[in-house]
Biopython code that builds the backbone (N, CA, C, O; Angstrom):
import numpy as np
from Bio.PDB.StructureBuilder import StructureBuilder

atoms = [
    (1, "MET", "N", (15.690, 5.207, -28.364)),
    (1, "MET", "CA", (16.269, 5.461, -27.067)),
    (1, "MET", "C", (15.133, 5.750, -26.052)),
    (1, "MET", "O", (14.181, 6.482, -26.323)),
    (2, "ASN", "N", (15.305, 5.110, -24.841)),
    (2, "ASN", "CA", (14.289, 5.325, -23.797)),
    (2, "ASN", "C", (14.929, 5.867, -22.567)),
    (2, "ASN", "O", (16.106, 5.635, -22.293)),
    (3, "ILE", "N", (14.112, 6.618, -21.804)),
    (3, "ILE", "CA", (14.518, 7.031, -20.488)),
    (3, "ILE", "C", (13.437, 6.475, -19.529)),
    (3, "ILE", "O", (12.233, 6.640, -19.724)),
    (4, "LEU", "N", (13.947, 5.822, -18.507)),
    (4, "LEU", "CA", (13.044, 5.262, -17.458)),
    (4, "LEU", "C", (13.021, 6.156, -16.247)),
    (4, "LEU", "O", (14.063, 6.542, -15.717)),
    (5, "VAL", "N", (11.792, 6.489, -15.804)),
    (5, "VAL", "CA", (11.647, 7.413, -14.662)),
    (5, "VAL", "C", (10.717, 6.741, -13.598)),
    (5, "VAL", "O", (9.549, 6.473, -13.878)),
    (6, "GLY", "N", (11.224, 6.493, -12.456)),
    (6, "GLY", "CA", (10.395, 5.961, -11.321)),
    (6, "GLY", "C", (9.749, 7.145, -10.640)),
    (6, "GLY", "O", (10.428, 8.123, -10.327)),
    (7, "THR", "N", (8.438, 7.078, -10.401)),
    (7, "THR", "CA", (7.729, 8.069, -9.744)),
    (7, "THR", "C", (6.845, 7.483, -8.603)),
    (7, "THR", "O", (6.798, 6.262, -8.454)),
    (8, "SER", "N", (6.169, 8.293, -7.823)),
    (8, "SER", "CA", (5.326, 7.777, -6.743)),
    (8, "SER", "C", (4.066, 7.253, -7.382)),
    (8, "SER", "O", (3.252, 6.684, -6.655)),
    (9, "LYS", "N", (3.825, 7.387, -8.660)),
    (9, "LYS", "CA", (2.610, 6.959, -9.335)),
    (9, "LYS", "C", (2.828, 5.888, -10.435)),
    (9, "LYS", "O", (1.918, 5.522, -11.180)),
    (10, "GLY", "N", (4.085, 5.413, -10.488)),
    (10, "GLY", "CA", (4.419, 4.415, -11.502)),
    (10, "GLY", "C", (5.731, 4.592, -12.195)),
    (10, "GLY", "O", (6.508, 5.486, -11.858)),
    (11, "LEU", "N", (5.982, 3.762, -13.145)),
    (11, "LEU", "CA", (7.196, 3.887, -13.972)),
    (11, "LEU", "C", (6.853, 4.430, -15.331)),
    (11, "LEU", "O", (6.055, 3.859, -16.075)),
    (12, "LEU", "N", (7.508, 5.605, -15.656)),
    (12, "LEU", "CA", (7.229, 6.248, -16.972)),
    (12, "LEU", "C", (8.410, 5.889, -17.901)),
    (12, "LEU", "O", (9.580, 6.030, -17.545)),
    (13, "VAL", "N", (8.056, 5.439, -19.060)),
    (13, "VAL", "CA", (8.997, 5.166, -20.149)),
    (13, "VAL", "C", (8.889, 6.231, -21.235)),
    (13, "VAL", "O", (7.940, 6.284, -22.018)),
    (14, "TRP", "N", (9.917, 7.074, -21.235)),
    (14, "TRP", "CA", (9.993, 8.180, -22.214)),
    (14, "TRP", "C", (10.763, 7.703, -23.457)),
    (14, "TRP", "O", (11.767, 7.006, -23.309)),
    (15, "GLU", "N", (10.348, 8.036, -24.608)),
    (15, "GLU", "CA", (10.915, 7.714, -25.904)),
    (15, "GLU", "C", (11.154, 8.969, -26.780)),
    (15, "GLU", "O", (10.291, 9.838, -26.896)),
    (16, "LYS", "N", (12.324, 9.027, -27.373)),
    (16, "LYS", "CA", (12.580, 10.120, -28.294)),
    (16, "LYS", "C", (12.210, 9.648, -29.681)),
    (16, "LYS", "O", (12.644, 8.591, -30.139)),
    (17, "SER", "N", (11.371, 10.482, -30.359)),
    (17, "SER", "CA", (10.975, 10.223, -31.736)),
    (17, "SER", "C", (10.942, 11.578, -32.514)),
    (17, "SER", "O", (10.316, 12.544, -32.076)),
    (18, "LYS", "N", (11.568, 11.605, -33.564)),
    (18, "LYS", "CA", (11.651, 12.798, -34.423)),
    (18, "LYS", "C", (12.096, 14.059, -33.655)),
    (18, "LYS", "O", (11.622, 15.170, -33.893)),
    (19, "GLY", "N", (13.053, 13.817, -32.700)),
    (19, "GLY", "CA", (13.571, 14.948, -31.956)),
    (19, "GLY", "C", (12.774, 15.381, -30.749)),
    (19, "GLY", "O", (13.156, 16.315, -30.043)),
    (20, "ASN", "N", (11.701, 14.723, -30.518)),
    (20, "ASN", "CA", (10.824, 15.083, -29.334)),
    (20, "ASN", "C", (10.687, 13.920, -28.402)),
    (20, "ASN", "O", (10.685, 12.767, -28.831)),
    (21, "TRP", "N", (10.572, 14.213, -27.119)),
    (21, "TRP", "CA", (10.451, 13.200, -26.064)),
    (21, "TRP", "C", (8.938, 13.143, -25.732)),
    (21, "TRP", "O", (8.240, 14.154, -25.657)),
    (22, "ALA", "N", (8.485, 11.877, -25.538)),
    (22, "ALA", "CA", (7.049, 11.647, -25.140)),
    (22, "ALA", "C", (6.970, 10.358, -24.263)),
    (22, "ALA", "O", (7.783, 9.439, -24.368)),
    (23, "VAL", "N", (5.963, 10.367, -23.422)),
    (23, "VAL", "CA", (5.777, 9.142, -22.620)),
    (23, "VAL", "C", (5.217, 8.095, -23.436)),
    (23, "VAL", "O", (4.131, 8.288, -23.983)),
    (24, "LYS", "N", (5.892, 6.913, -23.592)),
    (24, "LYS", "CA", (5.477, 5.817, -24.393)),
    (24, "LYS", "C", (4.638, 4.824, -23.650)),
    (24, "LYS", "O", (3.668, 4.294, -24.194)),
    (25, "LYS", "N", (5.010, 4.546, -22.351)),
    (25, "LYS", "CA", (4.283, 3.678, -21.444)),
    (25, "LYS", "C", (4.270, 4.131, -20.068)),
    (25, "LYS", "O", (5.193, 4.795, -19.598)),
    (26, "VAL", "N", (3.149, 3.756, -19.354)),
    (26, "VAL", "CA", (3.145, 3.988, -17.911)),
    (26, "VAL", "C", (3.000, 2.552, -17.312)),
    (26, "VAL", "O", (1.997, 1.885, -17.564)),
    (27, "LEU", "N", (3.952, 2.106, -16.561)),
    (27, "LEU", "CA", (3.994, 0.760, -15.984)),
    (27, "LEU", "C", (3.826, 0.858, -14.445)),
    (27, "LEU", "O", (4.156, 1.880, -13.843)),
    (28, "PHE", "N", (3.317, -0.200, -13.837)),
    (28, "PHE", "CA", (3.038, -0.208, -12.425)),
    (28, "PHE", "C", (2.190, 0.963, -11.947)),
    (28, "PHE", "O", (2.483, 1.595, -10.933)),
    (29, "LYS", "N", (1.150, 1.228, -12.693)),
    (29, "LYS", "CA", (0.282, 2.420, -12.405)),
    (29, "LYS", "C", (-0.204, 2.426, -11.026)),
    (29, "LYS", "O", (-0.749, 1.447, -10.517)),
    (30, "GLY", "N", (0.018, 3.653, -10.363)),
    (30, "GLY", "CA", (-0.466, 3.865, -9.015)),
    (30, "GLY", "C", (0.502, 3.366, -7.969)),
    (30, "GLY", "O", (0.259, 3.598, -6.785)),
    (31, "MET", "N", (1.602, 2.684, -8.330)),
    (31, "MET", "CA", (2.555, 2.125, -7.376)),
    (31, "MET", "C", (3.832, 2.979, -7.315)),
    (31, "MET", "O", (4.349, 3.414, -8.344)),
    (32, "PRO", "N", (4.313, 3.201, -6.131)),
    (32, "PRO", "CA", (5.572, 4.000, -6.060)),
    (32, "PRO", "C", (6.778, 3.145, -6.520)),
    (32, "PRO", "O", (7.036, 2.063, -5.993)),
    (33, "VAL", "N", (7.492, 3.673, -7.510)),
    (33, "VAL", "CA", (8.664, 3.040, -8.047)),
    (33, "VAL", "C", (9.865, 3.748, -7.511)),
    (33, "VAL", "O", (10.177, 4.854, -7.953)),
    (34, "ALA", "N", (10.566, 3.136, -6.554)),
    (34, "ALA", "CA", (11.651, 3.797, -5.869)),
    (34, "ALA", "C", (12.944, 3.896, -6.713)),
    (34, "ALA", "O", (13.689, 4.875, -6.670)),
    (35, "GLN", "N", (13.149, 2.820, -7.473)),
    (35, "GLN", "CA", (14.421, 2.760, -8.305)),
    (35, "GLN", "C", (14.154, 2.030, -9.579)),
    (35, "GLN", "O", (13.339, 1.108, -9.602)),
    (36, "VAL", "N", (14.816, 2.415, -10.646)),
    (36, "VAL", "CA", (14.699, 1.711, -11.887)),
    (36, "VAL", "C", (16.049, 1.747, -12.582)),
    (36, "VAL", "O", (16.812, 2.709, -12.494)),
    (37, "TYR", "N", (16.304, 0.632, -13.287)),
    (37, "TYR", "CA", (17.673, 0.462, -13.946)),
    (37, "TYR", "C", (17.500, -0.305, -15.208)),
    (37, "TYR", "O", (16.827, -1.335, -15.220)),
    (38, "ALA", "N", (18.092, 0.168, -16.285)),
    (38, "ALA", "CA", (18.126, -0.597, -17.593)),
    (38, "ALA", "C", (19.548, -1.088, -17.713)),
    (38, "ALA", "O", (20.469, -0.296, -17.913)),
    (39, "ASP", "N", (19.744, -2.449, -17.588)),
    (39, "ASP", "CA", (21.063, -3.046, -17.646)),
    (39, "ASP", "C", (21.554, -3.081, -19.056)),
    (39, "ASP", "O", (20.918, -3.728, -19.889)),
    (40, "PRO", "N", (22.632, -2.439, -19.383)),
    (40, "PRO", "CA", (23.135, -2.397, -20.782)),
    (40, "PRO", "C", (23.773, -3.712, -21.227)),
    (40, "PRO", "O", (23.897, -3.940, -22.430)),
    (41, "LEU", "N", (24.165, -4.546, -20.344)),
    (41, "LEU", "CA", (24.808, -5.808, -20.628)),
    (41, "LEU", "C", (23.742, -6.904, -20.987)),
    (41, "LEU", "O", (23.949, -7.701, -21.902)),
    (42, "THR", "N", (22.627, -6.916, -20.257)),
    (42, "THR", "CA", (21.619, -7.947, -20.463)),
    (42, "THR", "C", (20.352, -7.475, -21.191)),
    (42, "THR", "O", (19.547, -8.271, -21.673)),
    (43, "SER", "N", (20.216, -6.151, -21.245)),
    (43, "SER", "CA", (18.996, -5.507, -21.719)),
    (43, "SER", "C", (17.749, -5.700, -20.752)),
    (43, "SER", "O", (16.614, -5.368, -21.092)),
    (44, "TYR", "N", (18.032, -6.227, -19.600)),
    (44, "TYR", "CA", (16.922, -6.353, -18.616)),
    (44, "TYR", "C", (16.633, -4.963, -18.040)),
    (44, "TYR", "O", (17.516, -4.116, -17.907)),
    (45, "TRP", "N", (15.343, -4.771, -17.704)),
    (45, "TRP", "CA", (14.942, -3.636, -16.936)),
    (45, "TRP", "C", (14.596, -4.113, -15.538)),
    (45, "TRP", "O", (13.930, -5.132, -15.360)),
    (46, "TRP", "N", (15.073, -3.338, -14.519)),
    (46, "TRP", "CA", (14.855, -3.650, -13.091)),
    (46, "TRP", "C", (14.086, -2.525, -12.489)),
    (46, "TRP", "O", (14.375, -1.354, -12.732)),
    (47, "ALA", "N", (13.066, -2.891, -11.669)),
    (47, "ALA", "CA", (12.272, -1.824, -10.986)),
    (47, "ALA", "C", (11.999, -2.331, -9.566)),
    (47, "ALA", "O", (11.592, -3.468, -9.328)),
    (48, "SER", "N", (12.265, -1.368, -8.613)),
    (48, "SER", "CA", (12.021, -1.651, -7.211)),
    (48, "SER", "C", (10.829, -0.847, -6.753)),
    (48, "SER", "O", (10.827, 0.384, -6.759)),
    (49, "LEU", "N", (9.767, -1.627, -6.335)),
    (49, "LEU", "CA", (8.571, -0.942, -5.937)),
    (49, "LEU", "C", (8.554, -0.846, -4.420)),
    (49, "LEU", "O", (8.923, -1.780, -3.708)),
    (50, "ALA", "N", (8.118, 0.301, -3.955)),
    (50, "ALA", "CA", (8.118, 0.663, -2.532)),
    (50, "ALA", "C", (6.713, 0.505, -1.968)),
    (50, "ALA", "O", (6.025, 1.490, -1.698)),
    (51, "HIS", "N", (6.286, -0.773, -1.789)),
    (51, "HIS", "CA", (4.984, -1.007, -1.200)),
    (51, "HIS", "C", (4.951, -0.505, 0.219)),
    (51, "HIS", "O", (5.863, -0.793, 0.994)),
    (52, "ARG", "N", (3.952, 0.220, 0.574)),
    (52, "ARG", "CA", (3.902, 0.828, 1.913)),
    (52, "ARG", "C", (3.586, -0.266, 3.007)),
    (52, "ARG", "O", (4.010, -0.161, 4.158)),
    (53, "HIS", "N", (2.836, -1.291, 2.584)),
    (53, "HIS", "CA", (2.467, -2.357, 3.499)),
    (53, "HIS", "C", (3.479, -3.520, 3.410)),
    (53, "HIS", "O", (3.910, -4.017, 4.450)),
    (54, "TRP", "N", (3.866, -3.963, 2.218)),
    (54, "TRP", "CA", (4.626, -5.204, 2.060)),
    (54, "TRP", "C", (6.149, -4.876, 1.927)),
    (54, "TRP", "O", (6.963, -5.799, 1.878)),
    (55, "GLY", "N", (6.518, -3.637, 1.871)),
    (55, "GLY", "CA", (7.919, -3.310, 1.741)),
    (55, "GLY", "C", (8.450, -3.284, 0.295)),
    (55, "GLY", "O", (7.675, -3.242, -0.660)),
    (56, "GLN", "N", (9.694, -3.309, 0.164)),
    (56, "GLN", "CA", (10.334, -3.250, -1.202)),
    (56, "GLN", "C", (10.065, -4.591, -1.928)),
    (56, "GLN", "O", (10.097, -5.657, -1.313)),
    (57, "LYS", "N", (9.806, -4.513, -3.217)),
    (57, "LYS", "CA", (9.615, -5.627, -4.095)),
    (57, "LYS", "C", (10.406, -5.377, -5.379)),
    (57, "LYS", "O", (10.214, -4.339, -6.012)),
    (58, "LEU", "N", (11.325, -6.330, -5.800)),
    (58, "LEU", "CA", (12.108, -6.135, -6.923)),
    (58, "LEU", "C", (11.573, -6.938, -8.086)),
    (58, "LEU", "O", (11.335, -8.141, -7.974)),
    (59, "HIS", "N", (11.375, -6.220, -9.270)),
    (59, "HIS", "CA", (10.780, -6.835, -10.427)),
    (59, "HIS", "C", (11.823, -6.681, -11.549)),
    (59, "HIS", "O", (12.650, -5.770, -11.516)),
    (60, "PHE", "N", (11.773, -7.581, -12.538)),
    (60, "PHE", "CA", (12.607, -7.418, -13.739)),
    (60, "PHE", "C", (11.835, -7.807, -14.939)),
    (60, "PHE", "O", (10.897, -8.599, -14.853)),
    (61, "SER", "N", (12.209, -7.266, -16.069)),
    (61, "SER", "CA", (11.603, -7.497, -17.407)),
    (61, "SER", "C", (12.744, -7.787, -18.384)),
    (61, "SER", "O", (13.781, -7.124, -18.405)),
    (62, "THR", "N", (12.483, -8.823, -19.194)),
    (62, "THR", "CA", (13.439, -9.207, -20.227)),
    (62, "THR", "C", (12.959, -8.757, -21.625)),
    (62, "THR", "O", (13.598, -9.039, -22.639)),
    (63, "ASP", "N", (11.864, -8.079, -21.640)),
    (63, "ASP", "CA", (11.276, -7.692, -23.014)),
    (63, "ASP", "C", (10.833, -6.217, -22.981)),
    (63, "ASP", "O", (9.744, -5.862, -23.432)),
    (64, "LEU", "N", (11.708, -5.388, -22.438)),
    (64, "LEU", "CA", (11.519, -3.882, -22.424)),
    (64, "LEU", "C", (10.178, -3.487, -21.780)),
    (64, "LEU", "O", (9.496, -2.586, -22.270)),
    (65, "GLY", "N", (9.812, -4.145, -20.711)),
    (65, "GLY", "CA", (8.678, -3.719, -19.918)),
    (65, "GLY", "C", (7.328, -4.325, -20.312)),
    (65, "GLY", "O", (6.319, -4.012, -19.681)),
    (66, "ASN", "N", (7.279, -5.180, -21.333)),
    (66, "ASN", "CA", (6.006, -5.757, -21.704)),
    (66, "ASN", "C", (5.501, -6.765, -20.727)),
    (66, "ASN", "O", (4.291, -6.876, -20.530)),
    (67, "THR", "N", (6.361, -7.486, -20.122)),
    (67, "THR", "CA", (6.023, -8.461, -19.009)),
    (67, "THR", "C", (7.044, -8.248, -17.892)),
    (67, "THR", "O", (8.167, -7.800, -18.122)),
    (68, "TRP", "N", (6.610, -8.589, -16.662)),
    (68, "TRP", "CA", (7.487, -8.453, -15.510)),
    (68, "TRP", "C", (7.436, -9.659, -14.632)),
    (68, "TRP", "O", (6.384, -10.287, -14.520)),
    (69, "GLN", "N", (8.510, -10.007, -14.011)),
    (69, "GLN", "CA", (8.554, -11.045, -13.030)),
    (69, "GLN", "C", (9.039, -10.442, -11.690)),
    (69, "GLN", "O", (9.897, -9.559, -11.690)),
    (70, "GLN", "N", (8.490, -10.918, -10.542)),
    (70, "GLN", "CA", (8.931, -10.462, -9.278)),
    (70, "GLN", "C", (9.933, -11.506, -8.687)),
    (70, "GLN", "O", (9.716, -12.717, -8.741)),
    (71, "LEU", "N", (11.003, -10.973, -8.140)),
    (71, "LEU", "CA", (12.021, -11.884, -7.514)),
    (71, "LEU", "C", (11.454, -12.311, -6.148)),
    (71, "LEU", "O", (10.821, -11.508, -5.463)),
    (72, "THR", "N", (11.672, -13.510, -5.773)),
    (72, "THR", "CA", (11.278, -13.969, -4.452)),
    (72, "THR", "C", (12.259, -13.354, -3.431)),
    (72, "THR", "O", (13.475, -13.440, -3.600)),
    (73, "PRO", "N", (11.693, -12.712, -2.337)),
    (73, "PRO", "CA", (12.581, -12.105, -1.382)),
    (73, "PRO", "C", (13.223, -13.142, -0.519)),
    (73, "PRO", "O", (12.685, -14.244, -0.405)),
    (74, "PRO", "N", (14.341, -12.860, 0.098)),
    (74, "PRO", "CA", (14.987, -13.769, 0.992)),
    (74, "PRO", "C", (14.132, -13.988, 2.223)),
    (74, "PRO", "O", (13.403, -13.085, 2.635)),
    (75, "THR", "N", (14.205, -15.169, 2.820)),
    (75, "THR", "CA", (13.444, -15.477, 4.074)),
    (75, "THR", "C", (14.423, -16.005, 5.109)),
    (75, "THR", "O", (15.512, -16.477, 4.779)),
    (76, "PHE", "N", (14.022, -15.917, 6.338)),
    (76, "PHE", "CA", (14.803, -16.517, 7.409)),
    (76, "PHE", "C", (14.479, -18.014, 7.423)),
    (76, "PHE", "O", (13.339, -18.411, 7.183)),
    (77, "PRO", "N", (15.474, -18.822, 7.701)),
    (77, "PRO", "CA", (15.203, -20.282, 7.807)),
    (77, "PRO", "C", (14.228, -20.539, 8.920)),
    (77, "PRO", "O", (14.263, -19.825, 9.922)),
    (78, "GLN", "N", (13.302, -21.581, 8.796)),
    (78, "GLN", "CA", (12.382, -21.876, 9.765)),
    (78, "GLN", "C", (13.156, -22.260, 11.068)),
    (78, "GLN", "O", (14.118, -23.028, 11.051)),
    (79, "GLY", "N", (12.663, -21.667, 12.202)),
    (79, "GLY", "CA", (13.222, -21.876, 13.495)),
    (79, "GLY", "C", (14.330, -20.912, 13.823)),
    (79, "GLY", "O", (14.844, -20.949, 14.941)),
    (80, "ALA", "N", (14.729, -20.046, 12.903)),
    (80, "ALA", "CA", (15.784, -19.051, 13.177)),
    (80, "ALA", "C", (15.362, -18.101, 14.227)),
    (80, "ALA", "O", (14.205, -17.682, 14.272)),
    (81, "VAL", "N", (16.292, -17.746, 15.090)),
    (81, "VAL", "CA", (16.061, -16.823, 16.202)),
    (81, "VAL", "C", (16.661, -15.523, 15.865)),
    (81, "VAL", "O", (17.836, -15.464, 15.504)),
    (82, "LEU", "N", (15.899, -14.448, 15.965)),
    (82, "LEU", "CA", (16.388, -13.047, 15.624)),
    (82, "LEU", "C", (16.974, -12.467, 16.852)),
    (82, "LEU", "O", (17.444, -11.329, 16.833)),
]
sb = StructureBuilder()
sb.init_structure("model")
sb.init_model(0)
sb.init_chain("A")
sb.init_seg("    ")
for serial, (resi, resn, name, xyz) in enumerate(atoms, 1):
    if name == "N":
        sb.init_residue(resn, " ", resi, " ")
    sb.init_atom(name, np.array(xyz, "f"), 0.0, 1.0, " ", f" {name:<3s}", serial, name[0])
structure = sb.get_structure()
C-alpha cells in the first residue's frame, strides 16, 4: 500500500512495511507538486507540477512512478484572437 503526498519540494511516496510507514521514493525533487492522484481503475499515477515560470504541467506514470510522461498542454489555434 502506498500513500502519495505532493509537497513544495517534490512527490513523496510512502509505503507501509511491517506495520511502519516510510518514504520509499522522492519524485520530481525540488519541484512543487500541487496535486497527485492514483487512479484505482487504470493504476496510473497523475501529478500536477506547479512551475512558477511555465505554469501547471500534468504528468502521468503507468508504472508506479518509475517513468513519467508529460501531457501536451492545449494551445490556441494559430491566428486566434483573444
